[in-house]
N, C-alpha and C positions, 0 to 999 in steps of 0.2 A: 739661048735657052735664059729663062727670066724668072729667077726668084725671090721669094717674101719672105725674109729670117725676121721669125719673131721668136727667139731664143736669148736670155737674157744672158746665158754665160760666153762671154768674151773671146775663149780659145776655141770654146764648141762650133763658132759663131766663124773660124778661123779655119777649122779644120774644116770643115762644109764648104765653102771657100775657094779652098786652096786644092781638096778632091774635085771640086765641080770644074775649075776652069782646065783640070789633066784633062778632063774629056772635052769639056767646048770653051778654049781660050776667052772666044770675046763670049761670054755669059756672061747677065745684070746681075747683082745680087743686092737685094735692098735690104736695110736694118733696122728691124723696129723691135730693140726690147723692152718688150712688154713692163719691165720692172724700170725703169728711166720713161720711158712713150707714156704706159699708160695704153689701153685696150683700146683697135681698133673702133672707132666709131662705127653701129649698125649699120654704116651707108654703104659704109666703106667695101666694096665687091671682090677690090686686088682686079679691075678688068687689066689686060694685058700682060698681067702676069702666067708664067706656065703651072704654076705650081707656089703653095706658103710651106713653108716647112717651121711647123711648132713644139717649140721645149714644152713637155710632159716630166715632172720630177715626181710625181705620187699619186698615189690610186688613189685621193678622198674626192670630194666630190667638188671643192675649189682650184683642184692643183687641174682636174677636166675641162671645167669651165669652159674657160679659153677655146677650147677645140669644138666642145660640145656646140657651141656657140656659133665658132666659122662654119662647124660642117653643118649645121642648120638652113644658113644666108641662103637661096634661090640664088643661081647664076653664081656661085663663088667658085676659088679658083680650088682645084684639089687640095686638101692637105693633108699631109704628110705629118706623122710625128715621131719627133727626136729623142730616143731614149738616150739615158748615159750610161744604162745600162741592159746588158740579157735577160730581163725580168720577160719575162714567159708570163707570168699572169698580171701585168701590166700594160703588158703587149697588145693582150687577151684584147679587156678592160677598154684597152683604143679603139682597139678596132669596133665594137661592140658601141663608142661613142661616135663614130662615123669618119672614124681616122684611112682615107682613102689609101693608105700604107705607113707603116712604121719602119721608122728605121734606126738600128744600132750602133752601137762601137763595129761590130764586126760588120755590120752591113754597109757601111761608111766609107771601108776601107773595101769591097770585093766589089764586085761584074755588076750587082745585084745592084747600086748605089745607082750608076744613070741609068739599066735596065730600067727600072720603077720611075724617075725622074723624067723620062721619053715616054713609059703609061699614063702616067699623070697629066704630060704634054698633049697626049693623043684626045686623052679623057677633058680636057681641056675644049 
């Protein structure tokens, strides 16, 4: 399993890595914190990655813009949205924006996490 983490929160990135390696000990996670590294260039399609985990912190247009951009790129790996809490309104908005799936704190700690990643990898 090879993932790209576009998540600004270092603690959450660490939690995602640990959880991922419980299922796939040889998993590879590449971090690209957008607040430090900037957005991915338009030509970057994350070839070779099974999925991309994108942190979303709000429902406004600016917060959803990175997800909208990535989901619209032809050939881009499935984008899974990472939410900080169990906000069902935000979860619905990110699904409408084009997210392949939504990860919440409860999902990350459940069997649904590896299942969703397997599904994304198959879709890729």
